[in-house]
FILO-776391 format. One line per field, with one value per residue (C-alpha): residue number from 0; residue in three letters; x, y, z. Coordinates in nm, 3 decimals. Example, Ala and Ser with C-alpha at 12.3 -4.5 7.8 and 13.67 -1.06 7.14 Angstrom:
BEGIN
resi <- 0/1
resn <- ALA/SER
px <- 1.230/1.367
py <- -0.450/-0.106
pz <- 0.780/0.714
This chain:
BEGIN
resi <- 0/1/2/3/4/5/6/7/8/9/10/11/12/13/14/15/16/17/18/19/20/21/22/23/24/25/26/27/28/29/30/31/32/33/34/35/36/37/38/39/40/41/42/43/44/45/46/47/48/49/50/51/52/53/54/55/56/57/58/59/60/61/62/63/64/65/66/67/68/69/70/71/72/73/74/75/76/77/78/79/80/81/82/83/84/85/86/87/88/89/90/91/92/93/94/95/96/97/98/99/100/101/102/103/104/105/106/107/108/109/110/111/112/113/114/115/116/117/118/119/120/121/122/123/124/125/126/127/128/129/130/131/132/133/134/135/136/137/138/139/140/141/142/143/144/145/146/147/148/149/150/151/152/153/154/155/156/157/158/159/160/161/162/163/164/165/166/167/168/169/170/171/172/173/174/175/176/177/178/179/180/181/182/183/184/185/186/187/188/189/190/191/192/193/194/195/196/197/198/199/200/201/202/203/204/205/206/207/208/209/210/211/212/213/214/215/216/217/218/219/220/221/222/223/224/225/226/227/228/229/230/231/232/233/234/235/236/237/238/239/240/241/242/243/244/245/246/247/248/249/250/251/252/253/254/255/256/257/258/259/260/261/262/263/264/265/266/267/268/269/270/271/272/273/274/275/276/277/278/279/280/281/282/283/284/285/286/287/288/289/290/291/292/293/294/295/296/297/298/299/300/301/302/303/304/305/306/307/308/309/310/311/312/313/314/315/316/317/318/319/320/321/322/323/324/325/326/327/328/329/330/331/332/333/334/335/336/337/338/339/340/341/342/343/344/345/346/347/348/349/350/351/352/353/354/355/356/357/358/359/360/361/362/363/364/365/366/367/368/369/370/371/372/373/374/375/376/377/378/379/380/381/382/383/384/385/386/387/388/389/390/391/392/393/394/395/396/397/398/399/400/401/402/403/404/405/406/407/408/409/410/411/412/413/414/415/416/417/418/419/420/421/422/423/424/425/426/427/428/429/430/431/432/433/434/435/436/437/438/439/440/441/442/443/444/445/446/447/448/449/450/451/452/453/454/455/456/457/458/459/460/461/462/463/464/465/466/467/468/469/470/471/472/473/474/475/476/477/478/479/480/481/482/483/484/485/486/487/488/489/490/491/492/493/494/495/496/497/498/499/500/501/502/503/504/505/506/507/508/509/510/511
resn <- UNK/UNK/UNK/UNK/UNK/UNK/UNK/UNK/UNK/UNK/UNK/UNK/UNK/UNK/UNK/UNK/UNK/UNK/UNK/UNK/UNK/UNK/UNK/UNK/UNK/UNK/UNK/UNK/UNK/UNK/UNK/UNK/UNK/UNK/UNK/UNK/UNK/UNK/UNK/UNK/UNK/UNK/UNK/UNK/UNK/UNK/UNK/UNK/UNK/UNK/UNK/UNK/UNK/UNK/UNK/UNK/UNK/UNK/UNK/UNK/UNK/UNK/UNK/UNK/UNK/UNK/UNK/UNK/UNK/UNK/UNK/UNK/UNK/UNK/UNK/UNK/UNK/UNK/UNK/UNK/UNK/UNK/UNK/UNK/UNK/UNK/UNK/UNK/UNK/UNK/UNK/UNK/UNK/UNK/UNK/UNK/UNK/UNK/UNK/UNK/UNK/UNK/UNK/UNK/UNK/UNK/UNK/UNK/UNK/UNK/UNK/UNK/UNK/UNK/UNK/UNK/UNK/UNK/UNK/UNK/UNK/UNK/UNK/UNK/UNK/UNK/UNK/UNK/UNK/UNK/UNK/UNK/UNK/UNK/UNK/UNK/UNK/UNK/UNK/UNK/UNK/UNK/UNK/UNK/UNK/UNK/UNK/UNK/UNK/UNK/UNK/UNK/UNK/UNK/UNK/UNK/UNK/UNK/UNK/UNK/UNK/UNK/UNK/UNK/UNK/UNK/UNK/UNK/UNK/UNK/UNK/UNK/UNK/UNK/UNK/UNK/UNK/UNK/UNK/UNK/UNK/UNK/UNK/UNK/UNK/UNK/UNK/UNK/UNK/UNK/UNK/UNK/UNK/UNK/UNK/UNK/UNK/UNK/UNK/UNK/UNK/UNK/UNK/UNK/UNK/UNK/UNK/UNK/UNK/UNK/UNK/UNK/UNK/UNK/UNK/UNK/UNK/UNK/UNK/UNK/UNK/UNK/UNK/UNK/UNK/UNK/UNK/UNK/UNK/UNK/UNK/UNK/UNK/UNK/UNK/UNK/UNK/UNK/UNK/UNK/UNK/UNK/UNK/UNK/UNK/UNK/UNK/UNK/UNK/UNK/UNK/UNK/UNK/UNK/UNK/UNK/UNK/UNK/UNK/UNK/UNK/UNK/UNK/UNK/UNK/UNK/UNK/UNK/UNK/UNK/UNK/UNK/UNK/UNK/UNK/UNK/UNK/UNK/UNK/UNK/UNK/UNK/UNK/UNK/UNK/UNK/UNK/UNK/UNK/UNK/UNK/UNK/UNK/UNK/UNK/UNK/UNK/UNK/UNK/UNK/UNK/UNK/UNK/UNK/UNK/UNK/UNK/UNK/UNK/UNK/UNK/UNK/UNK/UNK/UNK/UNK/UNK/UNK/UNK/UNK/UNK/UNK/UNK/UNK/UNK/UNK/UNK/UNK/UNK/UNK/UNK/UNK/UNK/UNK/UNK/UNK/UNK/UNK/UNK/UNK/UNK/UNK/UNK/UNK/UNK/UNK/UNK/UNK/UNK/UNK/UNK/UNK/UNK/UNK/UNK/UNK/UNK/UNK/UNK/UNK/UNK/UNK/UNK/UNK/UNK/UNK/UNK/UNK/UNK/UNK/UNK/UNK/UNK/UNK/UNK/UNK/UNK/UNK/UNK/UNK/UNK/UNK/UNK/UNK/UNK/UNK/UNK/UNK/UNK/UNK/UNK/UNK/UNK/UNK/UNK/UNK/UNK/UNK/UNK/UNK/UNK/UNK/UNK/UNK/UNK/UNK/UNK/UNK/UNK/UNK/UNK/UNK/UNK/UNK/UNK/UNK/UNK/UNK/UNK/UNK/UNK/UNK/UNK/UNK/UNK/UNK/UNK/UNK/UNK/UNK/UNK/UNK/UNK/UNK/UNK/UNK/UNK/UNK/UNK/UNK/UNK/UNK/UNK/UNK/UNK/UNK/UNK/UNK/UNK/UNK/UNK/UNK/UNK/UNK/UNK/UNK/UNK/UNK/UNK/UNK/UNK/UNK/UNK/UNK/UNK/UNK/UNK/UNK/UNK/UNK/UNK/UNK/UNK/UNK/UNK/UNK/UNK/UNK/UNK/UNK/UNK/UNK/UNK/UNK/UNK/UNK/UNK/UNK/UNK/UNK/UNK/UNK/UNK/UNK/UNK/UNK/UNK/UNK/UNK/UNK/UNK/UNK/UNK/UNK/UNK/UNK/UNK/UNK/UNK/UNK/UNK/UNK
px <- 6.249/6.470/6.616/6.703/6.334/6.233/6.177/6.176/6.483/6.533/6.698/6.908/7.020/7.324/7.368/7.314/7.576/7.839/7.761/7.841/8.181/8.274/8.570/8.442/8.084/7.921/7.548/7.335/7.038/6.811/7.006/6.966/6.595/6.536/6.728/6.538/6.211/6.320/6.432/6.082/5.941/6.183/6.034/6.357/6.306/6.571/6.736/7.058/7.017/7.352/7.579/7.395/7.698/7.926/7.800/7.501/7.417/7.402/7.202/6.943/6.922/6.878/6.616/6.414/6.416/6.329/6.028/5.898/5.973/5.700/5.737/6.105/6.279/6.509/6.844/7.138/7.488/7.668/8.003/7.982/8.052/7.803/7.823/7.742/7.463/7.304/7.319/7.153/6.883/6.805/6.799/6.560/6.389/6.061/6.074/5.818/6.014/6.355/6.660/7.000/7.294/7.598/7.937/8.297/8.597/8.653/8.949/9.282/9.448/9.190/9.209/9.588/9.629/9.300/9.120/9.432/9.215/9.197/8.918/8.749/8.725/8.580/8.325/8.215/8.185/7.965/7.727/7.704/7.628/7.349/7.196/7.207/7.040/6.781/6.655/6.506/6.471/6.339/6.505/6.881/7.143/7.493/7.796/8.135/8.347/8.598/8.410/8.552/8.904/8.800/8.859/8.533/8.510/8.543/8.291/8.035/8.056/8.023/7.716/7.557/7.614/7.492/7.167/7.126/7.174/6.888/7.018/6.741/6.973/7.337/7.538/7.847/8.061/8.330/8.463/8.768/8.633/8.881/8.659/8.541/8.200/8.291/8.472/8.206/7.925/8.101/8.131/7.756/7.685/7.916/7.720/7.399/7.569/7.759/7.557/7.305/7.048/7.079/6.710/6.627/6.786/6.804/7.143/7.265/7.575/7.760/8.010/8.268/8.396/8.775/8.826/8.514/8.318/8.074/7.763/7.886/7.966/7.625/7.447/7.655/7.545/7.181/7.242/7.368/7.083/7.140/6.823/6.931/7.160/7.330/7.462/7.436/7.264/7.520/7.768/7.875/8.066/8.403/8.704/8.581/8.227/7.962/7.751/7.535/7.185/7.018/7.234/7.153/6.782/6.760/6.966/6.712/6.418/6.560/6.665/6.384/6.454/6.796/6.765/6.404/6.350/6.176/6.185/5.924/6.130/5.945/6.199/6.048/6.195/6.551/6.639/6.504/6.678/7.008/6.994/6.890/7.173/7.424/7.319/7.321/7.653/7.805/7.930/7.843/7.717/7.956/7.806/7.831/7.711/7.481/7.109/7.137/7.415/7.337/7.437/7.272/6.992/7.156/7.250/7.529/7.641/7.457/7.411/7.266/7.038/6.906/6.825/6.680/6.442/6.321/6.279/6.377/6.468/6.750/6.973/6.773/6.727/6.508/6.278/6.407/6.071/6.127/6.404/6.260/6.504/6.418/6.457/6.296/6.174/5.873/5.989/5.861/5.928/5.905/5.538/5.453/5.242/5.238/4.991/5.209/5.519/5.349/5.206/5.547/5.718/5.455/5.510/5.880/5.789/5.811/5.549/5.522/5.275/5.140/5.388/5.684/5.541/5.557/5.933/5.999/5.802/6.005/6.326/6.176/6.098/6.448/6.589/6.343/6.459/6.806/6.707/6.465/6.356/6.340/6.379/6.318/6.690/6.674/6.376/6.559/6.858/6.624/6.464/6.805/6.903/6.576/6.635/6.995/6.873/6.589/6.827/7.070/6.830/6.981/7.319/7.506/7.346/7.491/7.298/7.510/7.834/8.049/8.368/8.627/8.876/9.072/9.414/9.557/9.380/9.415/9.079/8.870/8.547/8.295/8.040/7.749/7.634/7.333/7.453/7.279/7.144/6.976/7.227/7.438/7.811/8.014/8.379/8.613/8.918/9.155/9.281/9.482/9.161/8.796/8.693/8.988/8.892/8.533/8.646/8.881/8.603/8.375/8.652/8.702/8.336/8.283/8.639/8.622/8.973/8.867/9.072/8.923/9.035/8.820/8.635/8.422/8.177/7.914/7.641/7.289/7.162/7.309/7.346/7.511/7.248/7.288/7.244/7.583/7.628/7.940/8.059/8.314/8.482/8.646/8.863/8.838/9.036/9.098/8.733/8.589/8.259/8.075/7.884/7.692/7.544/7.373/7.323/7.359/7.656/7.932/8.110/7.788/7.724/8.077/8.004/7.684/7.866/8.147/7.902/7.691/7.995/8.073/7.708/7.704/8.020/7.860/7.538/7.717/7.946/7.657/7.475/7.775
py <- 6.188/6.117/6.453/6.333/6.300/6.632/6.895/7.192/7.414/7.549/7.892/7.967/8.330/8.406/8.773/8.881/8.636/8.540/8.852/9.073/8.900/9.083/9.307/9.660/9.555/9.679/9.651/9.810/9.626/9.849/9.756/9.386/9.411/9.610/9.353/9.070/9.240/9.255/8.890/8.814/8.986/8.787/8.480/8.303/7.981/8.037/8.353/8.301/8.616/8.614/8.456/8.490/8.421/8.670/8.984/9.122/9.334/9.035/8.838/9.117/9.157/8.783/8.759/9.051/8.893/8.548/8.687/8.938/8.816/8.578/8.316/8.222/7.995/8.212/8.053/8.142/8.001/7.837/7.669/7.312/7.422/7.435/7.812/7.891/7.632/7.764/8.121/8.010/7.824/8.127/8.349/8.161/7.869/8.055/8.233/8.196/7.939/7.870/7.677/7.629/7.579/7.430/7.365/7.260/7.181/6.831/6.858/6.730/7.064/7.243/6.978/7.009/7.384/7.535/7.289/7.105/6.800/6.445/6.306/6.121/6.433/6.633/6.360/6.367/6.748/6.738/6.478/6.652/6.990/6.852/6.660/6.967/7.192/6.923/6.927/7.273/7.326/7.070/7.213/7.154/7.204/7.062/7.170/6.995/7.298/7.256/6.943/6.965/6.908/6.646/6.272/6.150/5.836/6.042/6.291/6.020/5.881/6.227/6.309/5.978/6.037/6.398/6.280/6.011/6.281/6.486/6.696/6.766/6.935/6.849/7.111/7.038/7.353/7.433/7.668/7.799/7.772/7.496/7.256/7.248/7.149/6.791/6.721/6.883/6.706/6.375/6.462/6.522/6.204/6.019/6.153/6.002/5.670/5.629/5.789/5.521/5.753/6.042/6.004/6.151/6.489/6.762/6.792/7.151/7.316/7.635/7.733/8.010/8.191/8.198/8.044/8.200/7.874/7.913/7.929/7.652/7.428/7.498/7.406/7.091/6.998/7.039/6.809/6.548/6.562/6.859/7.058/7.350/7.620/7.863/8.195/8.571/8.831/8.994/8.719/8.890/8.704/8.619/8.686/8.650/8.588/8.318/8.186/8.471/8.350/8.545/8.365/8.020/8.106/8.236/7.949/7.708/7.915/7.974/7.611/7.393/7.147/7.079/7.120/6.995/7.176/7.498/7.751/7.963/8.278/8.592/8.672/9.012/9.124/9.025/9.369/9.558/9.318/9.351/9.731/9.758/9.532/9.709/10.040/9.931/9.747/10.026/9.775/9.880/9.620/9.571/9.693/9.353/9.151/8.868/8.923/9.252/9.453/9.782/9.630/9.289/9.369/9.635/9.561/9.765/9.577/9.675/9.310/9.233/9.537/9.449/9.092/9.196/9.445/9.175/8.914/8.972/8.610/8.617/8.779/8.766/8.439/8.593/8.894/9.191/9.216/8.867/8.999/9.344/9.519/9.888/9.948/10.277/10.434/10.655/11.012/11.259/11.635/11.930/11.975/11.620/11.604/11.392/11.144/11.080/11.044/10.807/10.599/10.560/10.475/10.211/10.071/10.043/9.848/10.114/10.128/10.477/10.639/10.993/11.135/10.986/11.111/11.470/11.447/11.243/11.488/11.776/11.594/11.515/11.881/11.985/11.732/11.832/12.192/12.072/11.819/11.848/11.487/11.239/10.876/10.554/10.539/10.886/10.782/10.475/10.692/10.942/10.665/10.528/10.873/10.901/10.566/10.655/10.969/10.780/10.511/10.763/10.987/11.117/11.112/11.374/11.539/11.769/12.096/12.341/12.331/12.598/12.500/12.729/12.566/12.621/12.554/12.867/12.831/12.610/12.430/12.538/12.391/12.545/12.293/12.303/11.980/11.906/11.727/11.431/11.667/11.885/12.170/12.283/12.337/12.496/12.441/12.569/12.367/12.341/12.033/11.902/11.898/11.990/11.647/11.638/11.984/11.867/11.560/11.769/12.011/11.717/11.552/11.870/11.853/11.479/11.391/11.012/10.971/10.766/10.711/10.748/10.442/10.453/10.715/10.636/10.835/10.692/10.849/10.733/10.847/10.987/11.352/11.666/11.704/11.345/11.258/11.156/10.887/10.884/10.576/10.625/10.366/10.458/10.253/10.253/10.011/9.777/9.756/9.911/10.099/10.214/10.536/10.674/11.004/11.128/11.474/11.662/11.832/11.571/11.758/11.783/11.413/11.343/11.524/11.324/10.997/11.069/11.159/10.854/10.627/10.775/10.745/10.379/10.316/10.475/10.276/9.943/10.008/10.099/9.775/9.548
pz <- 8.773/8.474/8.379/8.031/7.951/8.102/7.832/8.074/8.111/8.462/8.449/8.757/8.775/8.990/8.891/9.253/9.382/9.125/8.920/9.219/9.239/8.916/8.992/9.048/9.127/9.446/9.506/9.773/9.922/9.712/9.398/9.472/9.538/9.218/9.014/9.184/9.088/8.725/8.733/8.860/8.549/8.335/8.507/8.593/8.789/9.056/9.188/9.379/9.584/9.761/10.019/10.349/10.569/10.393/10.572/10.765/10.461/10.227/10.485/10.507/10.127/10.067/10.343/10.203/9.856/9.997/10.182/9.926/9.572/9.460/9.187/9.158/9.404/9.617/9.686/9.908/9.879/10.171/10.212/10.340/10.698/10.983/11.043/10.678/10.663/10.983/10.854/10.529/10.722/10.935/10.628/10.396/10.570/10.623/10.288/10.011/9.809/9.964/9.846/10.008/9.774/9.944/9.789/9.844/9.627/9.488/9.249/9.377/9.303/9.524/9.797/9.809/9.790/9.909/10.136/10.264/10.334/10.201/9.986/10.271/10.487/10.197/10.128/10.492/10.492/10.181/10.324/10.662/10.499/10.283/10.575/10.800/10.540/10.461/10.821/10.762/10.386/10.137/9.824/9.849/9.579/9.605/9.400/9.385/9.297/9.013/8.901/8.548/8.687/8.944/8.926/8.761/8.977/9.296/9.158/9.084/9.439/9.594/9.384/9.476/9.848/9.826/9.665/9.930/10.193/10.043/9.754/9.501/9.250/9.182/9.003/8.792/8.781/8.530/8.794/8.611/8.256/8.174/7.981/7.620/7.477/7.381/7.706/7.924/7.743/7.806/8.175/8.202/8.010/8.250/8.548/8.410/8.335/8.661/8.941/9.035/9.195/8.949/8.856/9.199/9.125/8.864/8.697/8.674/8.529/8.618/8.349/8.358/8.053/8.098/7.752/7.602/7.603/7.892/7.672/7.440/7.737/7.891/7.568/7.535/7.888/7.783/7.487/7.734/7.984/8.214/8.276/8.491/8.357/8.594/8.472/8.484/8.272/8.039/8.125/8.448/8.716/8.864/8.632/8.270/8.389/8.372/8.089/7.955/8.040/7.761/7.504/7.640/7.661/7.306/7.166/7.313/7.190/6.842/6.789/6.933/6.654/6.801/7.178/7.211/7.539/7.634/7.916/8.091/8.042/7.934/7.664/7.590/7.925/7.828/7.689/7.990/8.229/8.047/8.044/8.411/8.526/8.302/8.452/8.817/8.786/8.580/8.320/7.963/7.717/7.426/7.100/6.926/7.226/7.114/7.183/7.376/7.212/7.037/6.702/6.754/6.507/6.294/5.934/5.779/5.469/5.149/5.056/5.397/5.391/5.045/5.145/5.481/5.319/5.083/5.355/5.720/5.789/5.534/5.793/6.119/6.303/6.572/6.583/6.785/6.965/7.109/7.332/7.399/7.169/7.153/6.781/6.677/6.999/7.041/7.101/7.362/7.360/7.600/7.511/7.623/7.936/8.250/8.105/7.799/8.015/8.259/7.975/7.812/8.141/8.213/7.862/7.951/8.265/8.538/8.811/8.952/9.189/9.159/9.410/9.222/8.892/9.017/9.077/8.762/8.549/8.690/8.591/8.251/8.187/8.287/8.041/7.768/7.798/7.702/7.435/7.145/7.166/7.454/7.351/7.545/7.615/7.770/7.982/8.109/8.201/8.369/8.575/8.670/8.791/8.985/9.155/9.236/9.413/9.581/9.710/9.854/10.045/10.369/10.197/9.993/9.690/9.421/9.404/9.204/9.010/8.845/8.662/8.505/8.267/7.949/7.803/7.970/8.305/8.607/8.622/8.917/9.056/9.293/9.413/9.655/9.820/10.031/10.343/10.513/10.779/10.514/10.538/10.243/10.203/9.924/9.836/9.565/9.461/9.165/8.984/8.690/8.484/8.528/8.660/8.899/9.025/9.077/9.271/9.485/9.576/9.666/9.872/10.072/10.181/10.230/10.343/10.304/10.160/9.856/9.541/9.194/8.993/8.680/8.479/8.175/7.966/7.735/7.526/7.602/7.262/6.944/6.851/6.982/7.256/7.373/7.737/7.871/8.134/8.350/8.538/8.814/9.036/9.361/9.593/9.969/10.185/9.893/9.778/9.464/9.458/9.147/9.095/8.800/8.694/8.381/8.238/7.912/8.085/8.127/8.406/8.607/8.536/8.663/8.989/9.038/8.959/9.207/9.484/9.397/9.436/9.778/9.883/9.777/9.978/10.285/10.241/10.194/10.492/10.717/10.630/10.702
């Protein structure tokens, strides 16, 4: 196949692998499966579900996704060493649509300082890894890491040998975000001109955002023949992140006259996907983020507003509905019934059975007693809270909280937790502030010796009765774990977030 003549864009999502390498990210197996299910709705072509050899927990999560998520190709990453390849084979080879993605460094700076091997040895490792994986899985991807800083002639030879060994996709990573659009486009063009068997493989790119050019470099690669784009939803990933997939997707969709390619992405699921991943990762979306930010389709300037009201396309190059932007949400109130709630949740993409509806409706009523109106944003926060509780059953749960504080008082917290064995325990502690007092009272019950490293509060909706969402990160043995909680009472939300972070730590530790 000549990739230059192929008008189909292959979207490769690595949120569950490179996205989880974002500092402060920590995903449970349930988190990963829920995200994979939403990526299935988004209709991505490939899901890189994880790094099978990295831990038993990641192996199990990747395997579950590989065997249960229909539609997308399910990929696992593996270093170009036999132990990693064999772990990847065992993990996905009998899955519904498996791929093994193997990699190793090719730049001289990596060979000298990281690999401590010569070019010939690296070449041999690459070929052997691809051949080994090919014995068991047909779909093989090969990546020469740090390709953008590698000697082009060496790169061309390695790609040629990897394809001869069985690679069906060759990926050109800008691993440290060093390149620029012109330079990277020329590199991709050079691959097509100098790799004799390149017509036997799909050319992919994996761009990082260290200089803020990941999306631009990815689009330049498309202009020069690449047909697979790797990235993460919301631009998550190692250091400054990867190319934001939603931006690449909508650039291609909005400018078919220029890029002359199309994707199979269900773009109306972009908004829901972005919000779900933001919530699970605990990384808020910046207000002015392209495509999915809160202000992406809001017009403030009088001149802009006037023109927009006369003709939308004067200042909007895409319709908000195309990306599932919420706009003006339908509002529910405390008099709304189960049928109305279920209907709205199904509209938002949630599948719930009658038993789940009973519990969700109870939570909805509790929230409606505190708020006059319940928006779609509130419902999404409510469902996130429901899933957090569902995923941490048989762990700790906040039941009751009383806090005394003021500028002339030492803050004091009395909290009651439900323990994993179903019993309850109450503790009263003081602190430097109300949240510190809450955390101290929780620590005295759970006693896991964690350190709170980050505390953030955001408003789910506007208004004095807004639902507040608290994100907390804790550190344990050098690893960060994220917890979230939502409530109209920020202190209570803080307690739920802190307990959620500890629960997630316990779950992740038990799976590894």
